[in-house]
N, C-alpha and C positions, 0 to 999 in steps of 0.2 A: 503493499499499499504505499502510495506516495504521501509524504508528509504534508498537512493542510498547513496554509499560510497562518501565522499568528493572528489571532482575533484581537481588535482593539479594545481597551477597557472600556465599558459603558460608564462606569463611574469609578471613584477610587476606593478601593477597600482598606480597611485599617490595617495596620501593621504589615504591609505586604512583604517586606524582606524578612522579617522574623517569622512569618507564617512559612515562607518557602524552606528557609534554614530549618524551622522546627518540623517540618513534614520531612526533610531530607529526600527531595523528589528524586526518583531514579527512574532509568530506562524501563518501559514495559511494566510499570508499576500501577496499581489500583489504589485510586483515592476515593475518599468519602467526604464530600462536602455537605454535612448535616444540617447546615442552615443556608441554603442556596442563595435566599434573596434575589439580588439582580445579577448573581453570577461573576462577580469580581474577583473573587478568590478562585473559582473554578477556572476562570480564564488564566489566572497566573500558573495555575498548576498545568493546564493543557499547553500554555505558551513555553513552560520550562522543557518538555520535551515532547517531541512528536509521536513517541510510542506509548505515552500514558494513556489511562482511561480514568474518568471521573464519574462516579454515582453523585447525583445531587439530590437532596431532599428539601421539599418546602410545602408547608400546610396552606399558603397562600395561593389562590387560583391564579390571581394576577401575576406573580411570580412565574408560575409555571407557564403561563401562557406567553409572558414575555421572553422567557428561556427559549421556548420552542422556535420563536421568531429569530431570536439573536444567534441561536447556536444551530440554525437549520443546516450549516455546513458541517457540523461534526456528528451526524448521526450514529457513527459507529464508535466515537470516543466518549460521548456523554449519554448518561443513563438517567432520566428523570423519574421521580417517584413523588407523588403529592400525598403528603401525611405528616404527622407529627414524629419527630426523630426518634421518641421513645418507643413507638410502635413497629419501627422498622425491622424487617426481616430480610437479612441477607442471604439466606439460605447457605449454601457451600461456600460462597465468595467470602475471601478474606482480603483485608485491606493492607496496604503497605503504610497508610497514613489515615487519620480521620481528623477532620476539622470541624469544630463547632464555635461559631461566632454569634454569641448569646445576645438576647434581646431583640428590641423592635428594629425594623429595617429603615434606612433613610427613606426609600419611597413610600412606606406606610407611613412614616412621621409627616411626609410632604404632600400626602393625599388628604386634604380636610375631611371628606366624607367619611373616612375610617375612624375618625374620632379620638385618636391617640394624642392629640394635642390641643391645647386650648388657645393656640395663636389665631385659628379660625373658628368661627360658629359652625358647629357640626353635630350630628347626633351622638349621643353617648353610647358609642359601639365597642371598639377597641379590640374586636375579635380578630386574632390572625389567621383563624380558619373560619370562614364565614359560613360554614355547613353548621357549626354548633349553634346551639340555642341562647346560652348564657351571654348577657351583654354587660357593659358598664351600667347602663340605666336601670337593667334587672337588679343588680346589686345596690346602687344608691336609692332606687326607690322602694326597695322590698325587704332588704336585710334590716335587722333590728340595729339599734344605737350600739350594743354592746358589741355585735359582730363587725360594724363598720371601724369602730374604735380599734378593735383587734387587728384588723387589715392593715389600717393607717398606721399603727404603730409597728407592727411586725413587718410588713413588706415595704413600708414607706419610710421607716425609721423616723416617723414625725412624733416629736414630743407633745404637741399640742392635739393629739389624736382624739382625745375624748370630747374637747371643746368643739372641735370640727365635726366630729360625728353628731354631736348634739344639734348643731347648726344645720346639718343636711337634714336630718330628721324633722326638725321644726319647720323647715321650708320647703321641703318635697311636696309633689313631685318635680323632678328637673329634667328637661328634655335635651339641652344642648350643653356642649362642652363649656361654652362662655358663661352661661349660666351658673353652672357648678363652680366655676373659678371665681366668679364674681362674690358668691356667698362666701366661699372658703375666705378669699382676701377680706371680706368684710368682718370677719369674727375673730380677728388676729390683733394683737398690739400694732400700733403705728411702726414702731422699729422693726416688727416682722415682716411688715408689708414693703419696708424699703431694704430689704436684706438683699444679700448675694443672688438669690434665687426667688422666683414668685412663690407665695405662700401656697399655692395649689400644686407646686411641682410634685412634691412627695406623694400627694393623694392620688394624682394621676399615675404615678409609678405603682402604687399599691393597687389600685383599681386593673391596671393593666396586668400585674402579676397575678391577680385573683382571676380575673376573666379567662386567662390562658393556662392557668395552674402552671405557671413557669417553674417554679421551684420544685414542685412534684416531678414533674416530666424531665427535669434536669438530673435530679436524683436517679431517676429510672434509667436514663441514658447513660449515666456515668458508671451504672452497675453493669449494664449491658454491653457498652462499646469495647471493652477490652477483649471481649470474646470474638468481636469481629476483626480483630487485629492478626496478621500473619506475626510470627515470632520476629522480633526486632522492630515491628511497625510502631509509629508515633502517634500518640493522641495530643493533639492541640486545641486548647480551649481557650477563647477570649471572652472575658467577662467585663461588665461595666459598671457593676456597683458591689458594694461589700458583701451583700447577702450572697450572690453568686459567687463571688471569688472565694468566700469562706468555705463554701460547700465544694467548690472545685479542688481547693488546696487540701482540705482533710479527707477528701474521698480519694485523691490520687495517692496521697501518702500512706493511706491505710489499707490500699489495695494490693494483695500479695502477688498479683498477676504483673504489676507495673513496677518500674524504676522511674522515679522522679528525676527528670533531666534539670528542671529549672529551680533552684533552691528559693529563688525569689523570683516575682513575676516580672516578665519583660514589658516595658512601656515605651510609648512613641518617643521619638527624639524631637526637638524643638522644630526642625525642619517638616517632619511629618504633621506635627499638631498645626503648623501654619498652612499647610497644604489640606488637611483635612481635620477639622476641629473636633469631629466626632471621636478622633482616636485620643483626645486628651484624658479621658477617663478609662481607657482601655487597659487591661491587664491580661497578659498572655502566660500561660502555665504549659509546659510539655512533660508527658510521660511516654514511656517506652515498654512495650510488651516484652516481658522476659521470654528467653529461649526455653523451649519446653524440654524438660529432662528426658 
């Protein structure tokens, strides 16, 4: 087979150099991009060697549709599967490297009607997989005050969680992202409203995590992924907040099937942050599948 020409990157993936070095891409290798998004990391892997193959997973219908258009010249090298990475079954296939770039993708954030951001007025949705029933609106408008305060505190690490939950219950129902953000901002002290981040930021993070069960599926994925690796294969995980990073750090360290490669997480350089601001909070950890005895 003649090698295909390199595909141009559609957007800038976070920590591109660290990802390629972490995966240690080799000729004829098989790689799993467990969070395909718009395919930036998969393109890097495909471009690294004309003989590699990539399996891409995403639960977002829009991401799969975009990939089918963008990668139509790579039908033999890219294999797509729509679903949650915790539910993936590779069968007998084993991978030389697995990558998971956690959290919400840039296209999801930048599409107002998905409801991930309060920068634009939009329905309270936040579903990564729009086939599921649970939405942010259902949580905000129907969960009780104690449950809301719990997720705001545990998933958003929001210290004013009880106050915010009380405000939500008093003023609901909410229909849009901006309505909710305005209510949250209105119930906090003035110094809190003028802080480094918007007062609703942590609440929106908590809702997104709750809607998509992100921490639970991450734990399941980390438990299953080592069995998908060939001996010597690499598992590379990029996280964006402390809750995820703690789970990744302790799970990799405690797994007898793996050897931790990164004692401390790799982070973006100043040049990378200047080029892609999303990489500012990214932390990358690597583990390697031990050789079978």
